[in-house]
C-alpha positions in Angstrom: -21.9 53.2 -205.6 -25.4 52.9 -206.8 -26.4 49.8 -208.8 -29.4 49.1 -210.9 -30.8 45.5 -211.4 -33.9 43.8 -212.8 -35.9 41.7 -210.4 -37.2 38.6 -212.4 -40.0 36.3 -211.8 -38.9 33.0 -210.3 -40.3 30.3 -207.9 -38.7 31.9 -204.8 -39.4 35.6 -205.6 -42.6 37.5 -204.8 -41.8 40.7 -206.8 -40.5 41.7 -210.2 -39.5 45.0 -211.7 -36.6 47.5 -211.7 -34.8 48.1 -208.5 -31.8 50.2 -207.2 -29.3 49.1 -204.6 -26.5 50.8 -202.7 -24.4 49.4 -199.8 -23.9 51.8 -196.9 -22.8 51.8 -193.3 -26.3 52.1 -191.9 -27.7 49.3 -194.1 -28.8 48.3 -197.6 -30.5 51.2 -199.6 -33.2 49.6 -201.6 -35.2 51.6 -204.2 -38.3 50.3 -206.1 -38.6 51.7 -209.7 -41.8 50.1 -210.8 -42.0 46.9 -208.9 -45.2 44.7 -208.7 -46.2 41.8 -206.6 -46.1 38.1 -207.8 -47.9 36.4 -205.0 -51.7 36.2 -204.5 -53.3 39.0 -202.6 -51.6 41.8 -204.4 -52.8 43.6 -207.5 -50.8 42.6 -210.5 -49.6 46.0 -211.3 -46.9 48.6 -210.5 -47.4 48.9 -206.7 -44.0 50.5 -205.8 -42.4 53.2 -207.9 -40.1 55.8 -206.6 -39.9 54.3 -203.1 -36.6 54.2 -201.3 -36.0 52.5 -198.0 -33.0 51.7 -195.8 -32.8 48.0 -194.8 -30.6 47.4 -191.7 -28.0 44.7 -192.2 -29.6 42.7 -189.5 -32.9 42.6 -191.6 -31.1 41.1 -194.6 -31.9 37.5 -194.2 -30.4 35.9 -197.3 -28.0 36.6 -200.2 -27.5 33.7 -202.5 -25.7 33.8 -205.9 -27.3 31.3 -208.2 -25.4 31.4 -211.4 -25.8 34.9 -212.9 -28.8 35.7 -210.5 -28.7 37.0 -207.0 -31.5 36.0 -204.6 -32.1 38.7 -202.0 -34.5 38.3 -199.1 -35.2 40.9 -196.4 -37.4 41.2 -193.4 -41.1 41.1 -194.5 -42.0 43.5 -191.8 -40.2 46.2 -193.7 -41.9 45.5 -197.1 -44.2 42.8 -198.5 -42.1 42.7 -201.6 -39.1 41.2 -199.8 -37.9 38.3 -202.0 -36.1 39.4 -205.2 -34.2 37.5 -207.8 -31.9 40.1 -209.3 -30.1 40.0 -212.7 -28.8 42.3 -215.3 -26.7 44.6 -213.0 -25.5 48.0 -214.2 -23.8 50.8 -212.6 -24.5 54.4 -213.6 -24.5 55.9 -217.1 -21.9 57.8 -218.9 -23.4 60.8 -220.6 -21.6 62.4 -223.7 -21.0 66.2 -223.7 -23.4 67.9 -226.3 -20.4 69.2 -228.4 -18.9 65.6 -228.5 -22.3 64.2 -229.4 -22.6 66.5 -232.3 -19.1 65.8 -233.6 -19.8 62.1 -233.5 -23.1 62.4 -235.3 -21.4 64.6 -238.0 -18.7 62.1 -238.5 -21.2 59.2 -238.8 -23.4 61.1 -241.3 -20.4 62.3 -243.5 -19.0 58.8 -243.4 -22.3 57.3 -244.3 -22.8 59.7 -247.3 -19.3 59.0 -248.6 -19.5 55.3 -248.1 -23.0 55.3 -249.9 -21.5 57.2 -252.8 -18.4 55.0 -253.1 -20.4 51.7 -252.7 -22.9 52.9 -255.3 -20.1 53.7 -257.9 -18.4 50.4 -257.1 -21.6 48.4 -257.5 -22.4 50.2 -260.7 -18.9 49.6 -262.2 -18.9 46.0 -261.1 -22.4 45.4 -262.7 -21.4 47.0 -265.9 -18.1 45.2 -266.1 -19.6 41.7 -265.2 -20.3 40.9 -268.8 -19.3 41.8 -272.3 -22.0 44.5 -272.3 -23.8 44.8 -269.0 -27.3 45.9 -268.7 -27.7 49.7 -267.8 -30.9 49.1 -265.9 -29.4 46.4 -263.9 -26.3 48.3 -263.0 -28.4 51.3 -261.9 -30.6 49.2 -259.8 -27.6 47.6 -258.1 -26.0 51.0 -257.4 -29.3 52.4 -255.9 -29.8 49.4 -253.7 -26.2 49.3 -252.4 -26.4 53.1 -251.6 -29.8 52.6 -249.8 -28.3 49.7 -247.7 -25.3 51.7 -246.7 -27.5 54.8 -245.7 -29.8 52.5 -243.8 -26.8 51.2 -241.8 -25.6 54.8 -241.2 -29.0 55.7 -239.8 -28.9 52.7 -237.6 -25.5 53.6 -236.3 -26.4 57.3 -235.8 -29.0 56.2 -233.1 -26.4 54.7 -230.9 -23.7 57.5 -231.2 -25.1 59.7 -228.5 -26.9 57.0 -226.5 -25.7 57.1 -222.9 -24.1 53.7 -222.0 -23.7 52.1 -218.6 -20.2 52.6 -217.1 -20.3 48.9 -215.8 -22.7 46.1 -216.7 -23.2 42.4 -216.7 -20.9 40.2 -214.7 -18.4 43.0 -213.8 -21.2 45.2 -212.2 -22.6 42.1 -210.4 -19.2 41.1 -208.9 -18.5 44.7 -208.0 -21.8 44.8 -206.0 -21.0 41.5 -204.3 -17.7 42.9 -203.3 -19.2 45.8 -201.7 -21.9 43.6 -200.1 -19.4 41.3 -198.6 -17.9 44.1 -196.7 -21.1 44.4 -194.6 -22.5 40.9 -195.0 -19.7 38.4 -195.3 -22.0 35.4 -195.6 -22.8 35.5 -199.4 -23.7 32.0 -200.5 -22.7 31.0 -204.0 -24.8 28.1 -205.3 -24.1 25.9 -208.3 -24.8 27.8 -211.5 -27.8 26.8 -213.5 -27.3 24.7 -216.7 -26.7 26.8 -219.7 -29.6 26.9 -222.2 -29.1 24.8 -225.3 -27.6 26.8 -228.2 -29.9 27.5 -231.0 -29.2 25.5 -234.3 -26.9 27.1 -236.8 -29.1 26.3 -239.6 -32.2 28.4 -239.8 -35.2 26.3 -240.7 -37.2 27.5 -243.7 -40.6 26.5 -242.3 -40.2 29.2 -239.5 -40.6 31.8 -242.2 -43.9 30.4 -243.5 -47.2 31.5 -242.1 -49.5 29.1 -240.2 -52.5 28.8 -242.5 -52.5 26.9 -245.8 -54.0 29.8 -247.7 -51.3 32.2 -246.5 -48.6 29.7 -247.3 -49.8 29.3 -250.9 -50.0 33.1 -251.3 -46.4 33.6 -249.9 -44.9 30.9 -252.0 -46.8 32.1 -255.1 -45.6 35.6 -254.6 -42.0 34.5 -254.1 -42.1 32.3 -257.3 -43.7 35.1 -259.3 -41.1 37.7 -258.1 -38.4 35.3 -259.0 -39.7 34.7 -262.5 -40.4 38.3 -263.3 -36.9 39.3 -262.0 -35.2 36.6 -264.1 -37.3 37.6 -267.2 -36.3 41.3 -266.9 -32.6 40.5 -266.5 -32.6 38.0 -269.3 -34.5 40.3 -271.7 -32.2 43.3 -270.9 -29.1 41.2 -271.3 -30.4 39.6 -274.6 -31.3 43.0 -276.0 -28.0 44.6 -275.2 -26.1 41.7 -276.7 -28.3 41.5 -279.9 -27.8 45.1 -280.9 -24.0 44.9 -281.3 -24.3 41.6 -283.2 -26.8 43.1 -285.7 -24.5 46.1 -286.1 -21.5 43.8 -286.9 -23.6 41.9 -289.5 -24.6 45.1 -291.2 -20.9 46.3 -291.3 -19.8 43.0 -292.9 -22.7 43.2 -295.4 -21.6 46.7 -296.4 -18.0 45.5 -296.9 -19.1 42.6 -299.1 -21.5 44.5 -301.3 -20.2 46.3 -304.4 -20.5 50.1 -304.5 -23.7 51.3 -306.2 -23.5 53.1 -309.5 -24.1 56.9 -309.3 -27.6 58.2 -310.0 -29.1 61.4 -311.0 -29.1 64.0 -308.2 -32.7 64.9 -308.8 -33.8 61.3 -308.1 -31.8 61.0 -304.9 -32.8 64.4 -303.5 -36.6 63.9 -303.8 -38.2 65.9 -300.9 -40.7 64.0 -298.8 -44.3 64.9 -298.9 -45.5 67.1 -296.0 -47.8 65.6 -293.5 -51.4 66.4 -294.2 -53.2 68.3 -291.4 -56.7 67.2 -290.8 -59.2 69.9 -291.4 -61.2 71.1 -288.4 -64.7 69.7 -288.2 -67.8 71.4 -286.8 -69.1 75.0 -286.8 -67.3 78.0 -285.7 -68.5 80.7 -283.3 -68.7 84.3 -284.3 -66.5 86.6 -282.1 -68.0 90.0 -281.2 -67.4 92.7 -278.6 -64.8 92.6 -275.8 -65.9 91.1 -272.4 -64.6 89.9 -269.1 -65.2 87.0 -266.7 -64.7 86.9 -262.9 -65.1 83.2 -262.8 -66.3 80.4 -265.1 -69.9 79.5 -265.2 -70.6 76.0 -263.9 -73.6 73.8 -263.4 -72.4 73.4 -259.8 -73.3 77.0 -259.0 -75.8 77.7 -261.7 -78.3 78.2 -258.7 -76.9 80.4 -255.9 -74.8 78.5 -253.2 -76.9 78.4 -250.0 -75.6 79.7 -246.7 -76.1 76.2 -245.3 -75.2 73.3 -247.6 -76.7 69.8 -246.9 -74.5 67.0 -248.0 -75.3 63.4 -248.4 -72.3 61.6 -247.0 -73.7 58.0 -247.5 -77.0 56.2 -248.0 -78.1 52.6 -247.9 -81.4 50.8 -248.4 -82.0 47.6 -246.3 -84.8 45.4 -245.3 -86.5 45.8 -241.9 -85.0 44.1 -238.9 -85.6 43.8 -235.2 -88.9 43.9 -233.3 -89.7 47.6 -234.0 -89.4 47.3 -237.9 -91.6 45.6 -240.5 -89.7 42.8 -242.2 -91.5 43.3 -245.6 -90.6 47.0 -245.7 -87.4 48.8 -246.8 -85.5 51.3 -244.6 -83.1 54.0 -245.7 -79.9 54.6 -243.6 -78.5 58.0 -244.1 -75.4 60.0 -243.0 -76.0 63.7 -243.5 -73.6 66.5 -243.3 -74.1 70.3 -242.8 -71.5 73.0 -243.9 -71.8 76.7 -242.9 -70.8 78.4 -246.1 -71.6 81.9 -244.8 -69.3 84.3 -243.1 -71.4 84.5 -239.8 -72.3 82.0 -237.2 -75.5 80.0 -237.3 -77.0 80.1 -233.9 -78.5 76.7 -234.1 -79.4 74.1 -236.8 -82.9 72.5 -236.9 -83.6 70.2 -239.9 -86.5 67.8 -240.7 -85.8 64.7 -242.8 -88.8 63.3 -244.6 -88.8 59.7 -245.9 -90.8 58.6 -248.8 -91.9 55.5 -250.6 -92.9 55.1 -254.2 -95.5 52.9 -255.8 -94.2 50.7 -258.6 -94.8 51.6 -262.3 -96.8 52.7 -264.0 -98.1 54.7 -261.0 -94.7 55.9 -259.6 -96.7 57.8 -257.0 -94.5 59.1 -254.1 -95.9 59.5 -250.6 -94.5 60.5 -247.2 -94.0 57.8 -244.7 -92.2 59.2 -241.6 -90.1 62.3 -240.5 -87.1 62.6 -238.3 -86.0 65.9 -236.7 -82.4 66.8 -236.4 -81.1 69.5 -234.0 -77.6 71.0 -233.2 -77.6 73.5 -230.4 -74.8 75.6 -232.2 -73.3 77.9 -232.9 -72.0 76.6 -236.2 -69.0 78.6 -237.1 -68.2 79.8 -240.7 -66.7 76.9 -242.7 -67.6 74.3 -239.9 -69.1 71.0 -240.8 -71.2 68.6 -238.7 -73.0 65.4 -239.4 -76.0 63.1 -238.3 -76.9 59.5 -238.7 -80.6 58.9 -239.2 -82.8 56.2 -240.6 -86.4 55.7 -241.5 -88.9 53.6 -243.5 -88.7 54.4 -247.1 -86.4 54.5 -250.2 -86.2 58.3 -250.8 -85.8 61.4 -248.6 -85.9 65.2 -248.6 -84.2 67.5 -246.1 -86.1 70.7 -245.0 -83.9 73.5 -243.8 -85.3 76.7 -242.4 -82.0 78.6 -242.8 -82.4 81.2 -245.7 -80.0 83.1 -247.7 -77.0 82.4 -250.0 -73.3 83.5 -250.3 -74.1 85.9 -253.2 -73.2 85.6 -256.9 -69.6 86.7 -256.3 -69.1 85.0 -252.8 -69.2 88.3 -250.9 -71.0 86.6 -248.0 -69.0 83.4 -248.0 -66.8 82.0 -245.2 -63.1 82.8 -245.4 -61.2 80.5 -247.8 -58.9 79.3 -245.0 -61.9 77.7 -243.3 -62.8 75.6 -246.4 -59.1 74.7 -246.8 -59.2 73.1 -243.3 -62.1 71.0 -244.5 -59.8 69.3 -247.2 -58.6 67.0 -244.4 -62.1 66.0 -243.3 -62.8 62.3 -242.6 -65.7 62.1 -245.1 -64.9 62.5 -248.9 -68.1 64.4 -249.8 -67.0 67.1 -247.4 -63.6 67.3 -249.0 -65.3 67.5 -252.4 -67.5 70.3 -251.2 -64.5 72.2 -249.8 -62.7 71.9 -253.2 -65.9 73.2 -254.8 -66.0 76.3 -252.6 -62.3 77.0 -253.1 -62.9 76.9 -256.8 -65.9 79.1 -256.6 -63.9 81.7 -254.6 -61.0 81.5 -257.0 -58.5 80.4 -254.3 -55.2 79.1 -255.8 -55.3 76.1 -253.5 -58.3 74.7 -255.3 -56.3 73.2 -258.1 -54.0 71.1 -255.9 -57.0 70.1 -253.8 -58.9 68.8 -256.9 -55.8 67.0 -258.2 -55.2 65.2 -254.9 -58.8 64.1 -254.8 -58.6 62.9 -258.4 -55.6 60.7 -257.5 -58.0 58.5 -255.6 -60.8 58.9 -258.2 -64.0 56.9 -257.8 -66.2 56.3 -260.8 -69.3 58.1 -259.3 -67.1 61.2 -258.5 -65.8 61.7 -262.0 -68.4 64.1 -263.3 -68.2 66.3 -260.2 -64.3 66.5 -260.3 -64.3 67.1 -264.1 -66.6 70.1 -263.7 -64.2 71.5 -261.1 -61.2 71.0 -263.3 -62.9 72.7 -266.3 -63.9 75.6 -264.0 -60.2 76.2 -263.1 -59.2 76.4 -266.9 -57.2 79.5 -267.8 -59.7 80.4 -270.4 -62.9 81.1 -268.7 -66.5 80.9 -270.2 -69.3 82.9 -268.5 -72.6 84.8 -269.3 -73.9 81.7 -271.1 -77.3 82.5 -272.6 -79.3 80.2 -274.9 -82.6 80.9 -276.8 -84.0 77.5 -277.7 -86.8 79.1 -279.7 -84.3 80.9 -282.0 -81.8 78.1 -281.8 -79.0 80.3 -280.9 -76.8 81.2 -277.9 -74.0 83.4 -276.7 -71.2 83.4 -274.1 -68.1 85.4 -273.1 -64.6 83.7 -273.6 -61.9 85.3 -271.4 -58.2 84.3 -271.3 -56.8 84.8 -267.8 -53.3 83.4 -268.6 -50.2 85.3 -269.6 -49.9 83.7 -273.0 -52.1 83.8 -276.2 -54.5 80.8 -276.7 -55.3 79.5 -280.1 -56.9 76.4 -281.6 -59.6 76.8 -278.9 -63.0 75.0 -279.0 -66.3 75.6 -277.2 -68.6 72.7 -276.1 -72.2 73.5 -275.1 -74.5 70.9 -273.3 -78.2 70.8 -272.5 -78.8 68.8 -269.4 -82.1 67.0 -268.3 -81.8 68.5 -264.9 -79.7 70.8 -262.7 -76.5 69.6 -261.0 -76.8 69.6 -257.2 -73.6 70.2 -255.2 -75.3 68.7 -252.2 -74.7 65.1 -253.4 -71.2 65.0 -255.0 -71.4 61.3 -255.6 -75.0 61.3 -256.9 -76.2 60.3 -260.3 -75.3 63.0 -262.8 -78.1 64.4 -265.1 -78.5 63.0 -268.6 -77.1 65.1 -271.5 -80.0 65.9 -273.8 -78.1 67.7 -276.5 -74.4 68.7 -277.2 -72.5 70.7 -279.8 -68.9 71.7 -280.4 -67.6 74.9 -282.0 -64.2 76.1 -283.2 -63.0 79.5 -281.9 -61.3 81.3 -284.9 -58.0 83.2 -284.4 -56.5 83.5 -280.9 -57.2 85.2 -277.6 -54.4 87.4 -276.3 -53.5 87.5 -272.6 -56.3 89.1 -270.5 -58.5 89.4 -273.5 -62.2 88.4 -273.6 -64.6 88.3 -276.6 -68.3 87.6 -276.9 -69.0 84.4 -278.9 -72.3 83.8 -280.8 -73.3 80.3 -282.0 -76.2 78.3 -283.2 -77.6 75.6 -280.9 -80.3 73.1 -281.8 -82.0 71.1 -279.0 -83.4 68.7 -281.6 -86.8 68.7 -280.0 -85.5 68.1 -276.5 -86.6 70.2 -273.5 -84.0 71.5 -271.0 -83.7 74.4 -268.6 -80.1 73.6 -267.5 -77.1 74.3 -269.7 -73.2 74.3 -269.3 -70.3 75.2 -271.5 -66.5 74.3 -271.5 -63.6 76.0 -273.3 -60.3 74.2 -274.0 -58.1 73.3 -276.9 -60.5 71.7 -279.5 -58.9 68.3 -279.4 -59.0 68.3 -275.6 -62.6 69.3 -275.0 -64.1 67.1 -272.2 
């Protein structure tokens, strides 16, 4: 019979690891299963793994049982790892048949589900019946926690159902091996057993739970105290509320019994109808609806200028003082992380960029001048929807990137990369790349764009709010497109198109004049200032798949602007 044991580190041994042993007529079969040397002169690693050897009985020099450990020494000419202190004997493994394993798992899981349901109902009933009027929230909490505890125990038990277990282990396996060993080597020495280790104290000391540093101890104790106070407050308030309500009801009932019946009054006085709630009149001007029209997508300041074939994204930027021997200490340096995304449907053979750094004189001059340039190169090809990045730095506080790749994706995205390639960028490491991917999906009208924007909005950062709000508005079921303004005539027009399957009413239109255009290259950049803004009511309703031209008056109030944007939504929900 083959046995397995663990060779432990001790003063007499020179090897440790897992070994296999078998007693046979020709000698002791010794197998190393990851054994490493303990003496000097050997590399402290797994020197022998999968090595089997036959040790003649004449080469077995010593076999001594010391308590629960067997010391085995063989001839060093056969192996340098010849002194082993063996413990934890096992003999073989008992594998369960697959069908039996499945049955046991099914029984454990059904039993766990039944016990969880039963325990939850019992905990709920016990919590509700513990007082005169138990708290419903407390009873539900007790039921949920009890069910989770039972399910956790079930999952823990399920792991051990089909696990193969040793047929023999511990002292039984060791004594069986010694019995076989004594047939071929009768001189098995049994030394006095080592003293048993002291039993751990029955009382678990509280200080062992505490961290080592004073700050961590204060935080731990404060958190525990705060949790206790909040839990007590919730329980007390719930119990107090549930007990006060019946008491108040009983007082009202007693008051009604003691009060004399009221004399009858005229029916006209008792059946006075309440005044209807007054609806606030809409404020602001209204648009004038005209001829039918249709929108493919909403106009947005993000794609007011055509989306280029190659988008340059600013992933991060930081201004610092000069440092090191090759930089001037009195100058400022700009550290950049720049990304490039191929928005086109064809490969870009290579990418060659030039980053130009600038400095600016203080006011009132504000003159900007070039300081240094840094070339960036990618040998390519850059596949459709693929993104790459560079890290670059230079003296200055501002920068510009010059790209020689011309072209754009077209007004309707005919030359854009497939939407699936932009969907893959939603898992990119850098958040500006994920924002760009959501923008491209919105521009292409992909249904995955809404979920992408909502997921990004869950971790909203303050500097990203304008960018994400523009994407959300662009996905509105009521589209606004063909926006045209004539500042000289103080008028404008746009097409309002309902893409949903239901009629839309109480709509409003908001038009803004911006100080500058919005660049999708810097999603977290400073948004442009709003120079003028007006809101308008849309009369009537828009039927499903209906579009109407809307004309309105728009006054810039003396401001100058070349960039405009418009939003359509319910009037009281306009952004």
